[in-house]
C-alpha positions in Angstrom: -21.0 -0.7 0.4 -21.5 1.2 3.7 -24.0 4.1 3.4 -22.0 7.3 3.4 -22.1 10.5 1.3 -18.7 11.5 0.0 -17.9 15.2 -0.4 -17.2 16.6 -3.9 -13.8 16.0 -5.2 -11.5 13.5 -6.9 -10.8 10.0 -5.7 -7.1 9.2 -5.5 -5.4 5.9 -5.9 -2.0 6.5 -4.4 0.8 4.0 -4.8 -1.3 2.7 -7.7 1.2 0.3 -9.2 -0.4 -1.5 -12.2 -4.0 -1.0 -10.8 -5.3 1.9 -12.8 -9.0 1.7 -13.5 -11.0 4.7 -14.8 -12.7 7.0 -12.4 -9.7 7.5 -10.2 -6.6 9.7 -10.3 -3.6 7.4 -10.2 -0.5 8.5 -8.3 2.7 6.6 -7.8 6.1 7.5 -6.3 8.2 4.5 -7.4 11.4 4.8 -9.5 9.6 3.0 -12.4 6.7 5.4 -12.3 9.2 8.3 -12.5 11.0 6.7 -15.5 7.7 5.9 -17.4 6.0 9.2 -16.8 8.9 11.7 -16.8 11.6 10.0 -18.8 9.3 7.8 -21.0 11.5 7.7 -24.1 14.3 6.2 -21.9 11.8 3.8 -20.3 10.6 2.7 -23.8 14.2 2.1 -24.9 15.0 0.0 -21.8 11.9 -2.1 -22.5 12.9 -2.4 -26.2 16.4 -3.7 -25.4 15.0 -6.1 -22.8 16.5 -4.3 -19.7 13.1 -3.6 -18.2 9.8 -5.5 -18.5 6.8 -3.7 -20.0 4.9 -1.5 -17.5 1.4 0.0 -17.0 3.0 3.2 -15.9 3.1 6.0 -18.4 2.3 9.7 -19.1 -1.3 9.2 -18.3 -0.7 8.8 -14.5 0.9 11.1 -12.0 4.4 10.6 -10.6 4.7 12.2 -7.1 7.2 12.0 -4.3 5.0 10.7 -1.5 7.4 12.0 1.1 6.0 15.4 0.2 2.4 16.8 0.6 -0.1 15.5 -2.0 -0.4 17.8 -5.0 -4.0 18.9 -4.1 -5.2 21.9 -2.2 -6.1 21.0 1.4 -9.7 19.9 1.9 -10.4 19.2 -1.8 -10.2 15.4 -2.1 -13.2 13.1 -1.7 -11.5 9.8 -1.1 -8.0 8.2 -1.0 -7.2 4.5 -1.5 -3.8 3.0 -0.9 -3.2 -0.6 -1.6 0.0 -2.2 -0.2 1.8 1.1 0.1 2.1 2.0 3.8 4.5 -0.9 4.5 7.0 0.6 2.0 7.6 3.5 4.4 9.4 3.7 7.7 6.9 4.0 10.5 7.4 7.8 11.0 7.1 8.4 7.3 3.8 6.4 7.0 2.6 8.4 10.0 3.3 11.7 8.1 1.7 10.3 4.9 -1.5 9.5 6.9 -1.5 13.1 8.2 -1.0 14.5 4.7 -4.0 12.4 3.5 -6.1 13.9 6.3 -5.1 17.4 5.2 -5.9 16.7 1.5 -9.3 15.2 2.2 -12.5 17.4 2.4 -14.7 17.0 5.6 -16.5 13.7 5.2 -13.7 12.3 3.0 -12.5 8.8 3.5 -9.0 7.2 3.7 -8.7 3.5 3.1 -5.4 1.6 3.5 -4.7 -2.1 2.7 -1.4 -3.6 4.0 0.0 -7.1 4.5 -1.2 -8.5 7.8 1.9 -8.9 10.0 0.2 -11.2 12.6 -1.0 -13.5 9.9 2.5 -13.9 8.5 4.1 -14.4 11.9 1.2 -16.7 12.9 2.0 -18.9 9.9 5.7 -19.0 11.0 4.8 -20.0 14.6 2.4 -22.7 13.3 5.1 -24.2 11.2 7.5 -24.0 14.1 5.2 -25.8 16.4 4.5 -28.5 13.8 8.3 -29.2 13.7 8.7 -29.0 17.5 6.0 -31.7 17.8 8.0 -34.1 15.7 10.9 -36.3 17.0 14.2 -34.5 16.5 15.3 -36.9 13.8 12.2 -36.2 11.7 12.3 -32.4 11.9 12.7 -30.5 8.7 13.9 -26.9 8.8 13.1 -26.2 5.1 9.5 -24.8 5.7 10.9 -22.4 8.3 13.9 -21.5 6.2 11.6 -20.9 3.2 9.5 -18.4 5.1 12.5 -16.5 6.5 14.1 -16.4 3.1 10.9 -15.0 1.6 10.6 -12.4 4.3 14.2 -11.1 4.4 15.3 -11.7 0.8 12.1 -11.0 -1.2 10.3 -8.5 1.0 12.5 -6.6 3.4 15.9 -6.5 1.7 16.6 -3.8 -0.9 18.0 -5.5 -4.0 21.0 -3.8 -5.6 20.8 -1.4 -8.4 17.6 -1.0 -10.3 16.2 -4.4 -9.3 14.0 -3.2 -6.5 12.6 -0.1 -8.3 11.7 1.1 -4.8 9.7 -1.9 -3.9 10.7 -3.4 -0.5 9.0 -3.4 2.9 10.2 -1.2 5.8 7.5 -1.9 8.3 5.0 -4.6 9.4 1.5 -3.5 10.5 -1.2 -4.9 12.6 -4.7 -3.4 13.1 -3.7 -1.9 16.5 -0.9 0.1 15.0 -2.8 1.2 11.9 -6.0 2.2 13.7 -4.0 4.2 16.2 -2.1 6.0 13.3 -5.5 7.0 11.7 -6.9 8.3 15.0 -3.9 10.3 15.9 -4.1 12.0 12.4 -7.7 13.1 13.3 -9.8 10.4 11.5 -13.0 9.2 13.2 -15.1 6.0 12.7 -11.8 4.1 12.1 -12.3 0.4 11.8 -10.8 -2.7 10.3 -12.9 -3.4 7.2 -13.8 -6.4 5.1 -12.6 -6.8 1.5 -14.7 -4.5 -0.8 -16.8 -3.3 2.2 -16.3 0.4 2.1 -17.8 3.9 2.3 -16.1 4.6 -1.0 -18.2 3.8 -4.1 -16.4 1.7 -6.7 -13.6 0.7 -4.3 -13.6 -2.8 -5.8 -12.1 -1.4 -9.0 -8.8 -0.6 -7.1 -8.8 -3.0 -4.2 -7.2 -6.3 -5.3 -5.9 -7.7 -2.0 -7.8 -9.1 1.0 -5.2 -8.3 3.6 -5.4 -5.9 6.6 -7.8 -3.1 5.6 -8.5 0.0 7.7 -10.7 2.9 6.8 -11.4 6.2 8.5 -13.5 9.4 7.9 -12.4 13.0 8.2 -14.9 14.7 10.5 -17.4 17.1 8.9 
C-alpha cells in the first residue's frame, strides 16, 4: 500500500460484476444487474427455468446507468475502483465517466481503473505472426493467428444477439498513454501506472482480481 490518507466517505466498486466484497458500495450498469436488482422476481424465474445462469447480482447492490452522473453528491466519495469497465464504453463515454468520478470524489480521493492491456494483446499477435513468417511457407500454420482474431472479434468486440451479451462487449482498447492522459485531462494528479494490489486505497486487494493495465490518480486537495 502507498501511504495516503483518504478523505471521509464511501468506497465505490463500479462495474462490480460478481466481485462484491464487504466494505464497498457495489454499483453495476449491466442488463443483468438491472434484472436482478430491479426485476428480481423475473430474474429468479429465468434462472429457475434454465434461461439464465445464477448470478451474484441482487437487491443488495446498486443498479445505475453509468452514462449518467454517479448517484452521490459531488465531493463526497473517498475512493472509486473500476475493474475491467472502461473498455466497455466508447472512448468519449469513458472520458465522461472519468470526469464524473472526479466530480464525485472528495479532495484527496482516489480513482483506480484496471483495463485489458491493448499493447500486450497486439504484441502477442505480432509475436505469433513473426513466428509464422520465420517458417518456410509450406510449414506455416494460420490457426494461432486465426484463433486470436476470432477471440478478439467474436468473443470480445462483437455484440452477441439478443440477451446473450447482457451488455458485456468491448468498445475500446486502452494503453497507458491514453488512460493516463484521460485521467490528467479530468483534473487528476499523481497519475501513474500501478502494480497489482499496489495502491493508495486500503483494501483494494478485495476488489482487484486482474493484473492488467492499472492506472490510479488523486483528486487534488
